C-alpha positions as CSV (number, residue, x, y, z in Angstrom):
1,M,-3.5,-12.9,50.4
2,E,-3.9,-11.1,46.9
3,Q,-5.0,-13.7,43.8
4,M,-3.7,-13.7,40.0
5,K,-4.8,-16.1,37.2
6,K,-2.9,-16.1,34.4
7,D,-2.9,-18.4,31.4
8,I,0.7,-20.2,32.6
9,V,2.3,-19.5,35.5
10,V,6.4,-20.7,35.7
11,I,7.9,-20.6,38.6
12,G,12.0,-20.4,38.6
13,G,13.7,-17.4,36.3
14,G,17.0,-19.6,35.6
15,P,18.0,-20.7,31.9
16,G,15.2,-23.3,31.0
17,G,12.2,-20.8,33.7
18,L,13.7,-17.9,31.6
19,A,13.1,-19.3,28.0
20,A,9.8,-21.3,28.5
21,A,8.4,-18.1,29.5
22,V,9.5,-15.6,27.4
23,T,8.4,-18.3,24.7
24,A,5.0,-18.7,26.1
25,A,4.8,-14.4,25.8
26,R,5.7,-14.2,22.9
27,A,3.3,-16.8,21.9
28,G,0.3,-14.7,22.9
29,K,-0.6,-16.0,26.6
30,S,-0.5,-14.7,29.9
31,V,2.3,-15.4,31.9
32,L,3.7,-14.9,35.2
33,L,7.5,-15.4,36.9
34,V,8.0,-16.2,39.8
35,E,11.7,-15.9,41.1
36,R,13.1,-15.9,44.4
37,N,16.0,-13.5,43.8
38,G,16.4,-10.4,43.0
39,Y,17.4,-11.1,39.4
40,L,16.6,-13.6,37.2
41,G,18.8,-16.3,34.7
42,G,19.9,-18.0,37.4
43,Q,23.5,-19.4,37.1
44,L,24.0,-17.4,33.6
45,G,25.1,-14.8,36.2
46,S,27.4,-17.0,37.8
47,G,30.1,-16.9,35.4
48,L,29.7,-20.1,34.0
49,P,30.3,-20.6,30.4
50,F,27.8,-22.1,27.5
51,L,29.2,-25.4,26.8
52,A,28.9,-27.5,23.7
53,F,26.5,-25.4,20.8
54,L,28.3,-27.4,18.7
55,D,29.1,-30.9,18.6
56,W,32.5,-32.8,17.7
57,K,32.5,-32.0,14.1
58,K,31.8,-28.1,14.7
59,R,28.1,-28.0,13.9
60,Q,25.9,-26.2,16.0
61,V,23.5,-27.7,17.8
62,I,20.9,-26.0,19.8
63,G,19.8,-22.7,18.1
64,G,16.9,-20.2,19.6
65,I,16.2,-18.7,22.0
66,A,19.6,-19.7,23.7
67,Q,21.0,-18.5,20.4
68,E,19.7,-14.9,20.6
69,F,20.8,-15.0,24.0
70,V,24.7,-14.8,23.0
71,D,23.7,-12.8,19.7
72,R,22.7,-10.4,22.3
73,L,25.9,-10.6,24.8
74,A,27.9,-10.0,21.5
75,K,26.5,-7.2,20.8
76,V,27.5,-5.6,24.4
77,Q,31.0,-7.5,23.9
78,G,29.9,-9.8,26.6
79,T,30.8,-13.1,24.5
80,Y,33.4,-14.3,22.0
81,G,30.6,-16.7,20.5
82,H,31.3,-20.1,20.2
83,A,35.1,-21.5,20.3
84,Y,35.8,-25.0,19.5
85,C,36.9,-27.1,22.4
86,P,38.8,-30.6,21.9
87,F,37.2,-31.1,25.9
88,H,34.1,-29.2,26.2
89,L,33.4,-29.5,22.3
90,S,32.7,-25.4,22.0
91,T,32.5,-22.9,24.9
92,T,30.7,-19.5,24.5
93,L,32.2,-17.4,27.5
94,I,29.0,-15.2,29.1
95,H,29.4,-11.3,31.3
96,P,27.7,-13.0,34.7
97,F,26.2,-9.4,34.6
98,Y,25.1,-8.3,31.4
99,A,23.1,-11.4,31.0
100,R,21.3,-10.3,34.1
101,I,20.3,-7.0,32.4
102,I,19.6,-9.4,29.2
103,A,17.4,-11.5,31.0
104,F,15.3,-8.3,32.2
105,Q,15.6,-7.0,28.7
106,I,13.6,-10.2,26.3
107,V,11.8,-11.0,29.7
108,K,9.9,-7.0,29.5
109,E,10.2,-7.3,25.7
110,A,8.1,-10.0,25.6
111,G,5.6,-9.3,28.2
112,V,6.0,-11.5,30.8
113,E,4.8,-10.4,34.3
114,I,7.2,-11.0,37.1
115,L,7.5,-11.5,40.7
116,L,10.7,-11.6,42.2
117,H,12.2,-12.1,45.6
118,S,8.7,-14.3,46.1
119,E,9.6,-18.2,47.3
120,L,7.0,-20.8,46.4
121,T,5.2,-21.9,49.8
122,D,2.1,-24.2,48.9
123,V,0.4,-26.3,46.1
124,K,-2.8,-26.8,45.9
125,V,-3.6,-30.1,44.0
126,K,-7.3,-31.8,42.8
127,D,-7.8,-34.7,40.6
128,G,-4.3,-34.5,39.8
129,R,-4.5,-31.3,38.2
130,I,-2.5,-28.4,40.2
131,E,-5.4,-25.7,40.9
132,S,-2.8,-23.3,42.6
133,V,0.2,-22.4,44.1
134,T,1.2,-19.7,47.2
135,V,4.0,-18.0,46.4
136,T,5.8,-15.6,49.6
137,G,7.5,-12.8,49.5
138,K,8.1,-9.6,52.5
139,G,5.4,-11.9,54.8
140,F,3.1,-11.2,51.1
141,H,1.2,-14.3,50.5
142,V,0.2,-14.5,46.3
143,E,-2.2,-16.7,45.1
144,L,-1.9,-17.9,41.8
145,Q,-3.8,-19.8,39.0
146,A,-3.2,-20.7,35.8
147,D,-4.2,-23.4,33.1
148,V,-0.1,-24.7,32.7
149,F,2.1,-24.5,35.1
150,I,5.7,-24.7,34.7
151,D,8.3,-25.8,37.1
152,G,11.9,-23.9,36.3
153,T,13.4,-24.5,40.0
154,G,15.8,-26.8,39.2
155,D,15.4,-28.5,41.9
156,G,11.7,-29.8,40.9
157,D,10.3,-27.9,43.8
158,L,7.0,-27.3,42.4
159,G,7.1,-30.9,41.0
160,Y,7.6,-32.7,44.9
161,M,5.6,-30.2,46.4
162,A,2.6,-31.0,43.9
163,G,2.8,-34.8,44.9
164,A,4.8,-36.0,41.5
165,E,7.3,-38.4,41.9
166,C,11.1,-37.1,41.7
167,H,13.7,-38.6,41.8
168,K,17.8,-37.9,43.2
169,G,21.3,-38.9,42.5
170,Q,22.6,-42.8,41.2
171,D,20.1,-45.0,41.3
172,D,21.8,-47.4,43.1
173,T,23.2,-45.1,45.8
174,H,21.4,-41.6,45.5
175,V,24.5,-39.6,45.6
176,M,24.4,-36.2,44.0
177,Q,26.6,-34.7,41.9
178,P,28.3,-31.6,44.3
179,P,27.2,-28.3,43.8
180,T,29.9,-25.5,44.0
181,L,29.7,-21.6,44.3
182,M,31.6,-20.1,41.8
183,F,34.2,-16.8,41.8
184,N,36.4,-14.1,40.2
185,L,39.7,-13.8,40.1
186,A,42.0,-10.7,38.6
187,G,45.5,-10.2,38.6
188,I,47.0,-13.2,36.6
189,N,49.6,-13.5,34.5
190,F,48.1,-15.5,31.8
191,E,51.2,-15.8,30.1
192,E,53.1,-17.2,33.1
193,F,50.1,-19.8,33.3
194,Y,50.6,-20.6,29.7
195,D,54.2,-21.2,30.2
196,F,53.7,-23.7,33.0
197,I,51.2,-25.7,31.3
198,E,53.8,-25.8,28.4
199,K,56.5,-27.1,31.1
200,H,54.2,-29.3,32.9
201,P,52.1,-30.9,30.3
202,E,51.1,-34.0,33.3
203,E,48.5,-31.4,34.8
204,L,46.6,-31.8,31.6
205,P,43.5,-34.4,32.5
206,Y,44.8,-37.1,30.0
207,G,45.7,-39.4,32.2
208,L,41.6,-39.0,33.6
209,N,39.3,-40.8,33.5
210,M,37.0,-38.4,30.6
211,Q,36.6,-39.7,27.5
212,N,35.3,-36.7,25.8
213,L,39.1,-35.5,25.9
214,R,41.1,-35.0,22.6
215,E,44.3,-33.8,21.4
216,G,44.7,-30.7,20.8
217,Y,43.7,-29.2,24.8
218,D,47.1,-27.9,25.5
219,A,49.3,-24.9,26.1
220,D,48.9,-23.5,22.7
221,F,45.3,-24.0,22.3
222,F,45.1,-21.9,25.4
223,R,47.1,-19.1,24.6
224,N,45.3,-18.8,21.4
225,N,42.0,-19.2,22.2
226,P,40.1,-16.3,24.7
227,S,37.6,-18.4,25.6
228,F,39.1,-21.0,27.4
229,V,38.4,-23.3,30.3
230,F,40.8,-24.8,32.4
231,F,40.9,-27.9,33.7
232,G,43.6,-29.7,35.3
233,M,46.0,-29.9,38.0
234,Q,45.2,-33.2,39.1
235,K,48.9,-33.8,40.2
236,L,49.3,-30.0,41.9
237,L,46.2,-31.3,43.9
238,K,47.4,-34.7,44.6
239,R,50.7,-33.8,46.3
240,L,49.1,-30.7,48.0
241,R,46.8,-33.4,49.3
242,E,49.0,-35.4,50.4
243,E,51.0,-32.4,52.1
244,G,47.1,-31.1,54.0
245,K,47.5,-27.7,51.3
246,C,44.7,-28.6,49.5
247,P,41.1,-27.1,51.1
248,V,38.6,-29.0,48.9
249,A,37.8,-32.5,48.3
250,R,38.5,-32.7,44.1
251,D,41.1,-34.1,41.7
252,T,40.8,-30.8,39.5
253,I,40.9,-27.1,39.5
254,I,38.7,-25.5,36.9
255,F,39.5,-22.0,35.5
256,I,36.7,-20.2,33.1
257,R,38.5,-17.0,31.9
258,Q,35.4,-14.7,31.3
259,P,34.6,-12.0,29.0
260,I,36.0,-9.1,31.3
261,P,40.1,-8.3,30.4
262,G,42.3,-9.9,33.2
263,E,39.9,-11.9,35.4
264,V,39.2,-15.4,35.5
265,A,35.9,-17.4,37.0
266,V,37.0,-20.4,39.8
267,N,34.8,-24.0,39.8
268,T,36.5,-25.7,42.5
269,I,34.7,-25.2,45.8
270,R,33.4,-29.0,46.1
271,L,31.1,-29.6,48.9
272,L,30.3,-34.0,49.1
273,N,27.3,-35.6,50.2
274,F,25.0,-32.8,49.6
275,D,21.4,-32.2,49.2
276,G,20.4,-29.0,47.0
277,S,16.9,-30.3,48.1
278,D,17.4,-29.6,51.6
279,V,17.3,-26.1,53.4
280,H,20.3,-27.4,56.1
281,D,22.1,-28.8,53.8
282,L,22.5,-25.4,51.9
283,S,22.7,-23.5,55.0
284,S,25.9,-25.2,56.3
285,G,26.5,-25.4,52.5
286,E,26.3,-21.6,51.4
287,M,28.5,-21.1,54.8
288,E,31.4,-23.7,53.9
289,A,31.5,-22.4,50.5
290,H,32.3,-19.1,51.5
291,L,34.9,-20.2,53.7
292,Q,36.6,-22.1,51.1
293,I,37.5,-19.3,49.0
294,P,40.1,-17.9,50.8
295,L,42.1,-20.7,51.2
296,L,42.0,-21.4,47.6
297,I,42.6,-18.3,46.9
298,D,46.2,-18.6,49.4
299,M,46.6,-22.1,47.3
300,F,46.4,-20.4,44.1
301,R,48.9,-17.7,45.6
302,N,51.4,-20.1,46.6
303,Y,51.1,-23.0,44.1
304,V,50.3,-21.8,41.1
305,P,52.2,-20.2,38.6
306,G,50.8,-16.9,37.4
307,F,48.1,-16.2,40.0
308,E,50.9,-15.3,42.3
309,N,49.2,-11.5,42.4
310,C,45.4,-12.7,42.0
311,Y,42.6,-11.0,43.9
312,L,39.7,-11.7,44.5
313,T,36.8,-9.4,42.1
314,S,33.1,-10.9,43.1
315,I,31.5,-14.5,44.6
316,N,28.3,-15.5,43.2
317,S,24.9,-14.8,45.2
318,C,24.1,-18.5,45.8
319,I,25.6,-21.7,45.6
320,G,25.4,-23.5,42.3
321,V,23.2,-26.7,42.8
322,R,24.4,-29.5,40.3
323,E,22.0,-31.8,40.9
324,S,18.4,-32.6,43.1
325,R,15.5,-33.6,42.2
326,R,14.5,-34.6,38.6
327,I,10.4,-35.3,37.9
328,V,9.3,-38.7,36.2
329,G,7.6,-37.6,33.3
330,E,5.5,-39.3,30.3
331,K,8.2,-40.2,29.2
332,M,12.2,-40.7,30.6
333,L,15.5,-40.3,28.6
334,D,17.5,-43.5,29.3
335,Y,21.6,-42.9,29.0
336,H,22.0,-45.6,26.0
337,D,20.1,-43.5,23.5
338,C,22.2,-41.2,24.6
339,L,24.8,-42.7,23.5
340,K,23.2,-44.0,20.5
341,G,23.0,-40.7,19.7
342,L,19.4,-41.3,18.9
343,K,17.0,-38.8,17.6
344,P,13.2,-39.7,17.6
345,D,10.1,-38.4,16.1
346,D,9.1,-36.3,19.1
347,T,12.9,-35.1,19.8
348,I,12.4,-30.9,20.9
349,A,16.0,-30.2,21.8
350,L,19.5,-32.1,20.6
351,C,22.0,-32.4,23.2
352,S,26.1,-33.0,21.8
353,Y,27.4,-32.7,25.4
354,F,29.3,-35.4,27.5
355,L,27.8,-37.3,30.3
356,D,29.7,-35.7,32.7
357,I,29.0,-36.8,36.0
358,H,31.0,-35.3,39.2
359,N,31.7,-37.7,42.0
360,G,29.1,-36.6,45.2
361,A,31.3,-38.5,47.8
362,G,34.4,-38.1,46.3
363,E,37.4,-36.4,44.4
364,D,36.8,-38.0,40.9
365,T,35.2,-36.4,37.9
366,T,33.9,-38.8,35.0
367,G,33.4,-38.3,31.2
368,I,31.8,-40.6,28.5
369,R,32.2,-39.4,25.4
370,I,29.2,-38.4,23.3
371,E,29.8,-38.9,19.3
372,E,26.5,-38.0,18.1
373,P,24.2,-35.4,19.1
374,F,20.7,-36.6,20.8
375,G,17.6,-36.0,21.2
376,I,15.5,-34.6,23.8
377,P,11.8,-36.8,23.6
378,Y,9.4,-33.5,24.3
379,L,7.1,-36.2,27.0
380,C,10.6,-35.8,28.9
381,L,9.0,-32.1,29.5
382,V,4.9,-33.5,30.9
383,S,5.1,-35.1,34.3
384,K,3.1,-38.2,34.5
385,D,1.1,-37.5,38.0
386,I,0.5,-34.1,37.7
387,S,-1.7,-33.6,34.2
388,N,-1.2,-30.0,34.0
389,L,3.0,-29.6,35.1
390,M,5.8,-29.1,32.5
391,M,9.1,-28.9,33.4
392,A,12.2,-27.0,31.8
393,G,16.0,-27.2,33.1
394,R,17.7,-29.5,34.5
395,D,14.6,-31.3,36.5
396,I,13.1,-32.8,33.5
397,S,12.5,-36.5,32.8
398,V,16.0,-38.1,32.0
399,D,17.8,-41.0,33.8
400,P,20.9,-39.7,36.0
401,V,23.4,-40.5,33.6
402,T,22.1,-38.8,30.4
403,F,21.9,-35.8,33.7
404,G,25.1,-35.3,33.2
405,A,24.5,-34.2,30.1
406,T,21.5,-32.0,29.8
407,R,21.9,-30.2,33.0
408,I,23.9,-27.8,31.0
409,M,22.4,-24.0,30.1
410,N,22.1,-23.8,26.9
411,V,20.3,-27.0,27.0
412,C,18.0,-25.9,29.6
413,M,17.6,-23.0,28.1
414,A,16.2,-25.3,24.6
415,A,14.3,-27.2,26.4
416,G,12.6,-24.4,28.5
417,Q,11.7,-23.4,24.9
418,A,10.3,-26.5,24.0
419,A,8.1,-26.0,27.2
420,G,6.8,-22.8,26.7
421,E,5.7,-23.3,23.1
422,A,3.7,-26.7,24.2
423,A,2.1,-25.1,26.8
424,A,0.9,-22.2,25.1
425,M,-0.4,-24.1,22.4
426,A,-2.2,-26.5,25.2
427,V,-3.6,-23.4,26.3
428,S,-5.2,-22.3,23.0
429,E,-6.3,-25.2,22.7
430,G,-7.8,-26.0,25.5
431,K,-5.6,-29.8,26.0
432,L,-3.4,-30.8,27.8
433,P,0.4,-30.5,27.8
434,K,1.4,-33.9,26.5
435,E,-1.8,-34.0,24.1
436,V,-0.6,-31.0,22.1
437,D,0.6,-32.3,18.5
438,V,4.5,-32.8,18.8
439,Q,4.8,-32.9,15.1
440,E,3.2,-29.5,15.2
441,L,5.7,-28.1,18.1
442,R,8.2,-29.5,16.2
443,K,7.7,-26.8,13.7
444,H,7.3,-23.8,15.1
445,L,10.4,-24.4,17.3
446,L,11.7,-25.0,14.1
447,E,10.0,-21.1,13.0
448,Q,11.9,-19.5,15.8
449,K,15.3,-21.5,14.9
450,A,15.6,-24.2,17.1
451,I,18.5,-26.9,15.7
452,L,16.1,-30.7,16.1
453,D,18.5,-32.5,13.6
454,V,22.1,-32.2,11.8
């Protein structure tokens, strides 16, 4: 078994883990980033867009490394930038393949060492502190030691294996939001699709339980916005379900225009009663999700105007898990504070996205409006049980309703940036993460062009 020692080890190279590793390395610390896939960025490479860089008043609420990522995408024509949306607040398209390239660029420039194709297999804890973790790839084991460990797995794998308290799903039912598998289609006649929506406004989501929806989300919006995300088709799907012609248990279709000519990413596959932290569910889910794709394509070709000649161009490399474990931190963000738009003194990132809750046991989706951006407190990134464990990404310490907002990728990156900077400060000062001076941390984040107030 090989042994390695770093100042900071980050497990998981998705949006949060990527931002944490790069930020810590830029602060001069030795950093190792471990990822189970052969690329970095996680769902950044799926076709999903960034959502809610802007709030309802069109103020930018996320900056820092997430904005840097968008700026780099723009230089290779991998995004159109931030576009206001009456439904999603704002949408920022991401070229999925350039996203993977840029992730490698920023990691290499920062001096982060990486271990890809490596899965977390063991965690040694003594007196409430992680002493080491073991990762395994290709039958080869590497034991890693560090002063601070950051869980960027999304599923809270490191925290769970270390014995930290974790929560899953809604408090009463423990049902988790369903996963999806992103895939891309080309060969679409967009003008025909826009004409259909103009003639059938009942296919727009105005009759659904979506408080976040505002006027102006219509055919003209889609025609004039190359960064649109379409959410709707509930009337069509209801009819097709009644006729036995809808292969998915959901009430809407999501098409995401891509910064690739003539393509959309489809976010419509739904797997119910699914646990993304269960390898059995993941295995059966990957298979079921792939088998839904040809059925959906046939449905689009037959019943969605403009999609008659669509064809498959790509499938994301793995299923996209919306929700699994959340690690309980020194603080837990409550949705009542989100609805009030509270920004406490220890805010390390803002979020303005609506509370977006996909039913994990049924077909519906609920959207609860956030009028003012709210702040994420620093100690939501610090485990209450494991003294040298931090979180970066969707496994931070929030309640299940708040999770509907904080799970989006740019918020994960903003929280990851804060975790990386705080971890570097803890190493430099010989402190535990919970002992870091939050006001000094906020000062450093502002110097890195993070946005902490509006």
